[in-house]
Structures are given as structure tokens and as C-alpha cells.
C-alpha positions as CSV (number, residue, x, y, z in Angstrom):
1,M,-12.1,0.7,-1.1
2,D,-13.3,-1.1,-4.5
3,K,-16.2,0.9,-6.0
4,N,-18.3,-2.2,-6.6
5,V,-18.4,-3.0,-2.5
6,L,-21.8,-2.9,-0.5
7,Y,-24.3,-0.5,-2.4
8,P,-27.3,-0.5,-0.1
9,I,-31.1,-0.6,-1.2
10,L,-34.5,0.0,-0.1
11,S,-36.2,-2.9,1.4
12,L,-35.9,-2.9,4.8
13,L,-36.4,1.0,5.1
14,I,-39.7,0.6,3.3
15,V,-40.7,-1.7,5.9
16,V,-39.7,0.6,8.7
17,I,-41.6,3.3,7.0
18,V,-44.9,1.1,6.8
19,A,-44.3,0.1,10.9
20,A,-44.3,3.4,11.6
21,G,-46.8,4.5,9.7
22,I,-48.7,1.8,11.6
23,W,-47.6,2.8,14.8
24,Y,-48.5,6.7,14.6
25,L,-52.0,5.6,13.2
26,A,-52.7,3.2,16.3
27,D,-51.4,5.8,18.6
28,Q,-53.5,8.5,17.4
29,M,-56.7,6.0,18.0
30,G,-55.7,5.8,21.4
31,A,-54.7,1.8,20.9
32,T,-51.2,2.0,22.5
33,G,-52.3,3.9,25.5
34,I,-54.1,6.6,27.7
35,H,-53.3,9.7,26.4
36,T,-53.0,12.6,28.4
37,E,-52.3,15.7,27.1
38,E,-48.4,16.1,28.6
39,H,-47.7,12.3,27.3
40,H,-49.1,12.9,24.0
41,E,-46.8,15.9,23.6
42,E,-44.1,14.2,24.7
43,H,-44.4,11.1,22.4
44,D,-44.7,13.5,19.4
45,E,-41.0,14.9,20.0
46,V,-40.4,11.5,20.1
47,H,-42.0,10.3,16.4
48,V,-40.9,13.3,15.0
49,E,-37.3,12.7,15.9
50,E,-37.6,8.8,14.7
51,I,-39.4,10.2,11.3
52,D,-36.7,12.5,10.9
53,I,-33.9,9.3,11.3
54,I,-36.1,7.9,8.6
55,M,-35.9,10.2,6.0
56,S,-32.5,10.7,6.5
57,N,-31.7,7.0,6.0
58,E,-33.8,7.5,2.8
59,E,-32.3,10.5,1.0
60,A,-28.7,8.7,2.0
61,E,-30.1,5.4,0.2
62,K,-31.3,7.6,-3.2
63,L,-28.0,9.4,-3.0
64,F,-25.6,6.2,-2.8
65,F,-28.2,4.7,-5.6
66,E,-27.8,7.6,-8.3
67,A,-23.6,7.9,-7.5
68,M,-23.6,4.3,-8.1
69,D,-25.2,4.6,-11.5
70,L,-23.6,7.5,-12.8
71,P,-21.0,5.5,-15.1
72,L,-24.0,4.0,-16.8
73,N,-24.7,7.3,-18.4
74,Y,-21.1,7.5,-20.0
75,N,-19.4,5.6,-22.6
76,E,-16.4,7.6,-21.6
77,Y,-14.7,8.7,-18.4
78,T,-11.2,9.3,-16.9
79,F,-10.6,9.4,-13.7
80,A,-7.7,9.2,-10.8
81,Y,-7.4,8.4,-6.8
82,N,-5.3,8.0,-4.1
83,E,-5.8,5.2,-1.6
84,N,-4.1,5.0,2.1
85,A,-4.3,2.4,5.0
86,S,-3.5,2.7,8.2
87,N,-0.5,0.8,8.2
88,G,1.2,3.4,5.9
89,Y,0.6,1.4,2.9
90,T,-0.3,3.8,-0.5
91,T,-1.4,3.6,-4.0
92,S,-2.3,5.7,-6.7
93,V,-4.7,4.7,-9.6
94,Y,-5.7,6.1,-12.4
95,I,-8.3,4.9,-15.2
96,T,-9.4,5.9,-18.2
97,S,-11.9,4.0,-20.5
98,S,-14.3,4.6,-24.0
99,E,-15.8,2.0,-26.6
100,E,-12.3,1.5,-28.2
101,G,-10.6,0.4,-25.0
102,S,-9.3,0.8,-21.5
103,Y,-6.0,1.6,-19.4
104,V,-5.7,1.2,-16.0
105,K,-2.7,2.2,-13.8
106,K,-2.1,1.2,-9.9
107,E,1.3,2.2,-8.5
108,D,2.7,2.0,-5.0
109,A,6.1,2.2,-3.6
110,I,7.2,-1.0,-4.9
111,F,6.3,-1.1,-8.9
112,I,4.1,0.2,-11.0
113,R,1.3,-2.1,-13.0
114,E,-0.4,-1.1,-16.4
115,L,-2.9,-2.8,-18.0
116,F,-4.2,-2.1,-21.7
117,L,-7.5,-3.1,-23.0
118,R,-8.1,-2.5,-26.5
119,D,-8.5,-4.4,-30.1
120,N,-9.1,-7.9,-28.8
121,Q,-5.9,-7.4,-27.0
122,T,-4.4,-7.2,-23.2
123,V,-0.9,-6.3,-22.2
124,L,0.3,-6.1,-19.0
125,C,3.3,-4.0,-17.8
126,L,5.1,-4.1,-14.6
127,E,7.2,-1.0,-14.0
128,T,10.5,-0.3,-11.5
129,V,12.7,2.3,-11.3
130,N,15.1,0.3,-12.8
131,R,13.2,-2.1,-15.4
132,N,9.9,-1.8,-17.2
133,L,8.4,-4.9,-19.1
134,C,5.2,-5.6,-21.0
135,T,3.7,-8.8,-21.9
136,E,0.7,-9.9,-24.2
137,V,-1.5,-11.7,-22.1
138,E,-3.1,-14.8,-23.9
139,Q,-6.6,-16.6,-22.3
140,N,-4.3,-19.1,-20.6
141,S,-1.9,-16.9,-19.0
142,T,-0.6,-17.1,-15.4
143,F,-1.4,-13.8,-15.0
144,N,-5.1,-13.7,-15.9
145,P,-5.8,-13.3,-11.9
146,Y,-3.7,-10.3,-12.0
147,V,-5.5,-9.1,-15.0
148,Y,-8.8,-9.7,-13.6
149,V,-8.0,-8.0,-10.4
150,L,-6.9,-4.6,-12.3
151,S,-9.8,-4.7,-14.6
152,E,-12.1,-5.2,-12.0
153,L,-11.6,-1.3,-11.3
154,I,-12.7,-0.4,-14.5
155,Y,-17.0,0.4,-14.1
156,S,-18.9,-2.1,-16.3
157,P,-22.9,-2.6,-16.4
158,E,-22.4,-5.9,-15.4
159,S,-20.2,-5.1,-12.7
160,I,-22.7,-2.5,-10.9
161,E,-26.1,-4.4,-11.7
162,Q,-24.4,-7.5,-9.8
163,S,-23.4,-5.0,-6.8
164,K,-27.0,-3.8,-6.9
165,Q,-28.7,-7.1,-6.6
166,N,-25.5,-8.3,-3.8
167,N,-26.7,-5.5,-2.0
168,E,-30.4,-5.6,-2.4
169,F,-30.2,-8.9,-0.7
170,L,-27.8,-8.1,2.2
171,I,-30.2,-5.0,3.2
172,E,-33.0,-7.4,3.2
173,H,-31.2,-9.8,5.5
174,G,-30.5,-7.2,7.6
175,A,-26.6,-7.4,7.4
176,L,-26.1,-3.6,5.4
177,T,-27.5,-0.6,7.1
178,F,-27.2,3.2,7.2
179,G,-26.2,5.5,9.6
180,P,-28.9,8.3,10.2
181,Q,-26.3,11.4,9.7
182,M,-25.6,12.9,6.5
183,Q,-22.8,15.7,7.0
184,P,-21.2,18.1,4.6
185,K,-17.5,17.6,3.7
186,T,-14.9,19.3,1.6
187,Y,-12.0,17.2,0.0
188,N,-9.9,18.6,-2.4
189,G,-11.5,21.6,-2.4
190,H,-15.0,19.9,-3.2
191,T,-18.0,20.1,-1.3
192,C,-19.7,16.6,-0.9
193,T,-21.9,15.0,1.6
194,E,-20.9,12.2,3.5
195,I,-23.2,9.4,4.5
196,T,-22.0,6.4,6.6
197,Y,-23.2,2.5,6.5
198,T,-22.5,-0.6,8.1
199,L,-21.6,-4.3,6.7
200,D,-22.4,-6.8,9.5
201,Y,-22.1,-10.3,8.4
202,S,-22.9,-12.0,11.6
203,K,-26.5,-11.2,10.5
204,L,-26.2,-13.6,7.8
205,T,-27.0,-17.4,8.1
206,V,-24.4,-19.9,6.8
207,E,-27.1,-20.4,3.5
208,E,-27.4,-16.9,2.8
209,M,-23.5,-16.3,2.9
210,R,-23.6,-19.3,0.3
211,I,-25.8,-17.2,-2.1
212,L,-23.3,-14.5,-2.3
213,G,-20.7,-17.2,-2.7
214,M,-19.6,-16.6,0.6
215,D,-18.9,-18.7,3.6
216,P,-17.4,-18.3,7.2
217,D,-14.3,-19.0,5.8
218,T,-14.1,-16.3,3.5
219,P,-11.2,-14.2,4.2
220,E,-13.5,-11.0,4.7
221,V,-15.9,-13.1,7.2
222,L,-13.0,-14.0,9.3
223,L,-11.0,-10.9,9.3
224,S,-14.0,-8.7,10.4
225,K,-17.6,-9.3,11.4
226,E,-18.3,-5.7,10.9
227,Y,-17.2,-3.1,8.4
228,N,-18.1,0.6,8.5
229,F,-17.9,2.6,5.7
230,T,-18.1,6.6,4.7
231,L,-19.0,7.9,1.2
232,C,-18.9,11.6,0.7
233,I,-20.5,12.3,-2.6
234,D,-21.6,15.4,-4.7
235,P,-25.6,16.1,-4.3
236,E,-25.2,17.9,-7.7
237,T,-22.9,15.9,-9.8
238,K,-23.3,12.7,-7.8
239,D,-19.3,12.4,-7.6
240,V,-17.7,10.4,-5.3
241,W,-15.1,12.5,-3.6
242,H,-13.8,10.3,-0.7
243,K,-14.7,6.7,0.5
244,S,-13.5,5.5,4.1
245,L,-13.3,2.0,5.5
246,D,-12.9,1.2,8.9
247,Y,-12.7,-2.7,11.0
248,S,-11.3,-4.8,13.0
249,N,-8.3,-7.1,11.6
250,F,-8.7,-9.6,14.3
251,G,-8.9,-7.5,17.4
252,T,-6.8,-4.6,15.9
253,P,-8.4,-1.4,14.5
254,E,-7.3,-0.7,11.0
255,S,-8.8,1.8,8.1
256,T,-8.7,2.6,4.4
257,E,-8.9,6.2,3.0
258,S,-9.7,6.6,-1.0
259,T,-9.7,10.6,-1.7
260,T,-10.5,11.2,-5.6
261,A,-7.8,13.3,-7.4
262,S,-10.1,14.2,-10.6
263,I,-13.0,12.9,-12.5
264,E,-13.6,13.6,-16.2
265,W,-17.3,12.1,-17.6
266,G,-17.7,12.0,-21.3
267,T,-14.2,12.2,-22.3
268,S,-11.2,9.7,-22.2
269,D,-7.3,10.0,-23.1
270,P,-5.6,8.7,-25.9
271,I,-4.6,4.8,-25.2
272,E,-1.1,3.9,-26.9
273,V,-0.2,0.4,-26.3
274,P,3.6,-1.0,-26.4
275,T,4.5,-3.0,-29.0
276,D,8.2,-3.6,-27.5
277,L,6.7,-6.9,-26.0
278,V,8.7,-9.7,-24.2
279,T,7.5,-13.4,-23.6
280,E,5.4,-14.2,-20.7
281,E,8.3,-16.4,-19.3
282,E,10.6,-13.6,-19.7
283,M,8.0,-11.7,-17.4
284,V,7.4,-14.4,-14.5
285,E,10.6,-13.9,-13.5
286,F,10.8,-10.4,-12.9
287,Y,6.8,-10.6,-11.7
288,Q,7.8,-13.1,-8.7
289,A,10.9,-10.9,-7.9
290,L,8.4,-7.8,-7.6
291,K,5.9,-9.9,-5.3
292,T,8.6,-10.9,-3.3
293,S,9.9,-7.2,-2.8
294,Q,5.9,-6.0,-2.0
295,V,5.7,-8.6,0.7
296,N,9.1,-7.6,2.3
297,Y,7.5,-4.1,2.0
298,A,4.4,-5.1,4.0
299,N,6.5,-6.9,6.6
300,C,9.0,-3.3,7.0
301,L,5.7,-1.3,7.5
302,V,4.8,-3.2,10.4
303,S,7.9,-3.7,11.7
304,E,9.4,-2.2,15.0
305,E,13.1,-2.0,13.1
306,F,11.0,0.0,10.0
307,V,13.5,2.5,9.2
308,M,16.4,-0.2,9.0
309,C,14.2,-2.8,7.2
310,I,13.0,-0.2,4.2
311,R,16.5,0.9,4.0
312,S,17.6,-2.7,3.7
313,E,15.2,-3.3,1.3
314,A,15.7,0.0,-1.1
315,I,19.4,-1.3,-1.0
316,Y,18.9,-4.5,-2.0
317,T,16.2,-3.5,-4.6
318,L,17.8,-0.6,-5.8
319,N,14.5,1.3,-5.3
320,E,15.5,4.7,-4.3
321,N,11.3,5.2,-3.9
322,L,11.5,3.4,-0.6
323,C,13.9,5.9,0.7
324,K,10.9,8.5,0.6
325,L,9.1,6.6,3.2
326,I,11.3,7.4,5.9
327,Q,10.5,10.2,7.7
328,D,13.7,10.9,9.6
329,S,15.7,13.4,7.3
330,S,18.5,12.2,8.6
331,E,17.8,8.2,8.1
332,R,16.4,9.5,4.8
333,D,19.6,10.8,3.5
334,L,21.6,7.9,4.4
335,C,19.0,5.6,2.6
336,Y,19.4,7.4,-0.5
337,V,23.2,7.6,-0.1
338,N,23.2,3.9,0.3
339,V,21.1,3.0,-2.7
340,A,23.0,5.6,-4.7
341,L,26.7,3.8,-4.3
342,Q,25.0,0.4,-4.7
343,K,23.6,1.6,-7.9
344,G,26.5,3.9,-9.3
345,S,24.2,6.8,-9.8
346,S,25.1,10.3,-8.5
347,I,22.5,11.8,-9.4
348,L,20.7,10.1,-6.5
349,C,22.7,12.3,-4.1
350,E,20.2,15.3,-5.3
351,E,17.6,13.8,-3.6
352,T,19.7,14.4,-0.3
353,S,19.0,17.3,1.9
354,P,21.5,20.0,1.1
355,Q,23.8,19.3,4.3
356,T,24.1,15.6,3.0
357,Q,24.5,16.3,-0.7
358,D,28.4,16.9,-0.3
359,D,28.7,14.1,2.0
360,C,27.2,12.1,-0.8
361,Y,29.7,13.3,-4.0
362,M,32.4,12.7,-1.4
363,E,31.7,9.1,-0.9
364,F,31.4,8.5,-5.0
365,A,34.8,10.5,-5.2
366,W,36.3,8.1,-2.6
367,K,34.7,5.1,-4.4
368,Y,35.6,5.9,-8.0
369,K,38.7,7.6,-7.7
370,K,37.3,10.6,-9.5
371,S,37.8,14.4,-8.7
372,A,34.7,15.4,-10.8
373,Y,32.5,14.2,-7.7
374,C,34.7,16.7,-5.8
375,D,33.8,19.6,-8.5
376,K,30.0,19.0,-7.3
377,I,30.7,19.7,-3.7
378,T,29.7,23.5,-2.3
379,N,31.5,23.4,1.1
380,T,35.0,24.4,0.3
381,T,36.7,22.6,3.0
382,K,34.7,19.5,2.1
383,Q,36.0,19.9,-1.6
384,E,39.7,20.4,-0.6
385,E,39.2,16.8,1.3
386,C,37.4,15.5,-1.5
387,L,40.3,15.9,-3.6
388,S,43.0,15.0,-0.7
389,L,40.8,11.7,-1.3
390,V,41.2,11.1,-4.6
391,A,45.0,11.9,-4.7
392,S,45.3,9.2,-2.4
393,P,44.4,6.4,-4.6
394,E,43.6,3.4,-2.6
395,E,43.1,-0.9,-3.7
396,G,40.3,-1.0,-5.9
397,E,40.8,2.3,-7.4
398,G,39.4,3.3,-11.2
399,A,36.1,1.4,-10.7
400,E,33.6,3.2,-13.4
401,E,30.3,4.4,-12.4
402,T,27.6,2.3,-13.8
403,N,23.7,2.9,-13.9
404,S,22.8,-0.5,-13.2
405,G,25.2,-0.6,-10.1
406,S,25.6,-4.3,-10.9
407,E,29.5,-3.9,-10.3
408,A,29.3,-1.0,-7.8
409,N,29.6,-2.5,-4.4
410,E,28.2,0.2,-1.9
411,T,29.7,1.5,1.0
412,V,27.7,3.3,3.9
413,V,29.8,5.3,6.2
414,E,28.1,8.0,8.5
415,E,31.5,10.1,8.1
416,P,32.5,10.2,4.8
417,E,36.3,11.0,5.4
418,E,36.4,7.6,7.1
419,A,37.5,4.1,6.1
420,P,33.9,2.3,6.0
421,A,33.2,0.9,9.7
422,Q,33.7,-2.4,10.2
423,E,31.8,-4.9,12.3
424,P,31.9,-5.0,15.9
425,E,34.1,-7.8,17.6
426,Q,32.1,-9.8,19.8
427,P,32.5,-8.8,23.6
428,A,35.0,-10.6,25.9
429,S,32.6,-11.9,27.9
430,T,30.8,-15.4,27.1
431,A,27.9,-15.0,28.6
432,E,26.5,-12.0,26.5
433,C,23.1,-13.6,26.5
434,T,20.7,-15.9,28.7
435,T,17.5,-16.0,26.2
436,D,16.7,-15.4,22.6
437,S,15.0,-12.0,23.4
438,D,18.5,-10.7,24.4
439,C,19.6,-10.7,20.7
440,V,18.3,-8.8,17.9
441,V,18.7,-8.5,14.0
442,A,21.1,-5.9,12.9
443,G,23.4,-4.3,10.3
444,C,22.5,-2.4,7.1
445,S,21.6,-5.8,5.3
446,S,19.7,-7.1,8.8
447,H,22.6,-9.8,8.6
448,L,24.0,-9.7,11.7
449,C,22.8,-11.1,15.3
450,L,24.2,-9.2,18.0
451,P,23.2,-8.4,21.6
452,E,20.8,-5.8,22.2
453,E,23.2,-3.3,23.5
454,L,25.1,-3.2,19.9
455,S,21.6,-3.1,17.8
456,D,22.8,0.5,16.5
457,V,26.0,-0.6,15.0
458,V,27.0,1.0,11.7
459,T,28.1,-1.5,9.1
460,T,29.2,-1.2,5.5
461,C,25.7,-2.4,3.1
462,E,27.2,-4.3,1.0
463,Y,24.7,-7.2,-0.1
464,L,26.3,-10.8,-0.3
465,S,24.5,-14.0,-1.9
466,E,24.6,-15.7,1.5
467,Y,21.7,-13.2,3.1
468,D,19.6,-14.7,1.0
469,C,19.6,-18.0,3.4
470,L,18.5,-15.8,6.6
471,P,15.1,-16.0,6.3
472,L,15.7,-20.0,6.7
473,S,17.4,-19.3,10.0
474,T,16.4,-17.2,13.7
475,C,18.4,-15.1,15.5
476,G,18.8,-16.0,19.2
477,C,21.0,-17.1,22.0
478,Y,23.1,-19.8,21.3
479,E,25.6,-21.1,24.6
480,G,25.6,-17.8,26.0
481,E,26.2,-16.3,22.5
482,C,24.0,-14.5,19.9
483,G,24.1,-15.8,16.4
484,W,21.9,-17.6,13.8
485,D,20.5,-21.0,14.1
486,E,22.4,-23.6,11.8
487,N,19.7,-25.6,11.0
488,Q,19.9,-28.2,8.3
489,E,17.9,-26.3,5.8
490,Y,19.8,-23.2,6.4
491,L,23.2,-24.7,6.0
492,N,22.1,-26.5,2.7
493,C,21.6,-23.1,1.2
494,L,24.8,-21.9,2.4
495,D,26.4,-24.7,0.5
496,E,24.4,-23.8,-2.7
497,K,25.2,-20.2,-2.2
498,K,29.1,-21.0,-2.0
499,N,28.8,-23.5,-5.1
500,Q,27.3,-20.9,-7.2
């Protein structure tokens, strides 16, 4: 959650306190009804409860403001936090800032973004496990919106003051309210006091939204009318150690949780701006590919075929970091082996579990016909089997292992002693399906459209350029057989790929 989101203020609470005081005086003077001794005692109990809630809200608001103002006391700071969304998307953020400059690093499973702000110079770097590019961002750069998003993570007096004004307005109009409870919690070994508050956009009129630069069609308003937050603050240092947000995404519950890893006020780390820069034109193509992969990653997170989806993306982008997201150890190992073979990087075999490493090295020995891989196998029987594979060269022997993987076509074999499984033949029956729901996408590269009973088929994971056209088609039942819809756009794409 962004640090500048929705800090509450005192206005509404003052009105409540004054109203409570008037009610109390009127009650003591008999203006609210006839008081018997029994009724008076019962009313006092309710009244004390109300005052406790008000005082709790006052304390929560005071603590909240103190935490918000804390960065204003320092010209230098360094902090890091991790953020997790309920759909499985995770990011880690590191920030250091001083009067001389600032640095922001944001990382997810797809790539790393780095922003350097120093000496009137803005440098943006994008990095994957395979490539790292940096470019200087000029005033008219296409990367300016991206730079703005990253720079907003840096504390600034201007942004804090603007946040105060916005939240004063929200509280004044009843859209932002505190919960009555304050509870002690512990995060990463740090004790803090957790407060709650709610933002309800339905309490604002259209004109009030516009004053905040919003309207009923603003994504935040359309997505959900109510957002529930928690914030855990150290009452002594005012450091924020944990944040959470719960809301309804068009009726589906969603949540985001942010936990602080470290905070250091009054000190910053050295900032070394990269000097090996590329042109913006070189960076744009790389950036577009990364954003495409990020969209694919997000789609995988909500896919029913999560493992297959993530594995295919990992292989296609040569990104072994995606394999870490697979919980099942055997499926995770298969992902690593696939990426390792596709990249031509046997060192990735070390990322697999001990029982899979021998098989991974055997795959490399079989593919490149090099006995050196067999020497790494610890199981004697498998080592002998590996040497026999190398001693019986087949067509295509002698390929060299590469780091880039550009010439290393991947082979997926669940049993390394056998040749890669071939795609299955279609059943003899001409009526393998009756509706589109009878057909599923299958294959390591999600390139097959098969009857549901064949969805677990094992295939090689060689990625062909024609597969780029599959998003233009749909898998369905056509004349009793499962297949891809050969619409004109899809066919045109295939023709282009064949002519390349």
C-alpha cells in the first residue's frame, strides 16, 4: 500500500466529542428524560463506553499523524518492505534517500526496476535474470509515467502535505473513519499498536469526488466502494511495521499486506549511478517485452492451470525465478529442468531437489553428448546409464552448451532415460467433443487443443514462433474435434511467421 494513502484528521471527531459533551450536560440536568436511580446507573455505563471509544479514536488519529509526520524530521533515510497480494503477486521495495539523491528498487518475479535520482539526472534500469539495461530519462521520455510511479515511493514534504489535505477533506465529509479498537501486535520481532480505518467512497457526492480529482468512473471508485485498512505503529518511535488493505474487487474479496523489513532514519546508503547507458529506443523494446511477460504472469496467478501457465512463461522468457512460485516440488523441479535446457545452463540443475539433480545432468549429457555431465551424477546406476547415452550418439550430437540458450532447444522428459514423449495421436472416434467445454489447452507450451481426458499429456517444450499466434485463436470443438479456431487474423499471423 502506498505510504501517502488516506491519513485521517480531527474534524469529525471534535464534532462528536462536543456533541457527546452536550448530551452529557443535558442528561445531568434532566433534559433527556426522567431519571430513576436504576436508569441513571444503566445510562452511565453506556456513556462511559461511548467516551472510551471516542478516546480510542482520538489516540489512533494522533498516532497516525505522528507516523505520517515522522519522515519530515529527517533529510536521510533507508527502508525496505515486502508486499503480498491475495492473488499471489509479491513485490519487494528498497529505498534510500538523502539531500544528494535518491534510489528506488522494486522487484517482482518478472523483473527488477531501479530508479536513480541525483544531480539533475534521472536514470532508469530494468533487469531480468538474463539482461540489464539502463537509460537516462529526459523530460520528454516515454518512461516519464513509469518514473513518476517509482518516485512516488519516496517521501517528500509536498506529497505528505497533500495527503493531509486530502484526508482532512475525506474525514470532514464522513468518508474516512477510524475503528474503535487499538491492539498490540508483533511483526518481524517489532511490537506495535495496530489501528483500523475505513474509506467509503459512497459517502462522497460527485462534486466532492471532483474536488479530490476523482469522479464515479475513477478506477478506485468503480473497483470498490469501501476499503478497510490496518496500520501497525510503534508508539515510541512512530515507525510503521505493517500495513494491510481489504476490499471487494467487483464482489470478489481481495487483500494486500505490506511488512517492513528494515528502517533507518538519519542515514542513507551510497548511490552509484550507472554509467553504461543505452538509448531510449533500445530500452523500449526490452520494456515492452517485460510488460507483456508481467501481464502473462498476472494471468497465470488466477489461472486454473497455474503450474502449466507459470512453467510455460518461465520457459518462454528463460526466467527461472518463476519456477520458485510452484509449490509442488516435482513440478518445480520440472520447471527448472526445462528452463535449464532451454537456456543451455546446467548450473540451474543445482536449483532442483537432490533426487532430480542426477536426472537433470543426464538430460544435459543426452542433449549435448558430453560425458562431463555424467561425472556430476552421484547415483552410480544413473551415472553408468548416462555414460551409455553419451556413448551412443544420435543425430544432432555435439551441440555446445550456451549461456543465452538461443541455440539450445529445450527437451522435457519426465524419465530421462527415454526419448522425449511425442504429441499424442487423435482418438479414432470422430466425435471426441460436442461442446467447446469438452476441449482444453494442453502441452508444455500451451500449444495443443485436446479433449479434456488428454489434458495431462507430456510433450516436448520446444517453443516455435507460430505459438505467438495462439492468443488470436481459441480452443474449442469444431465438427466433433478439438482444435484451434482458424479465423482470418490467426491465419494471417501464421503466414507472417512462416515468411520470417
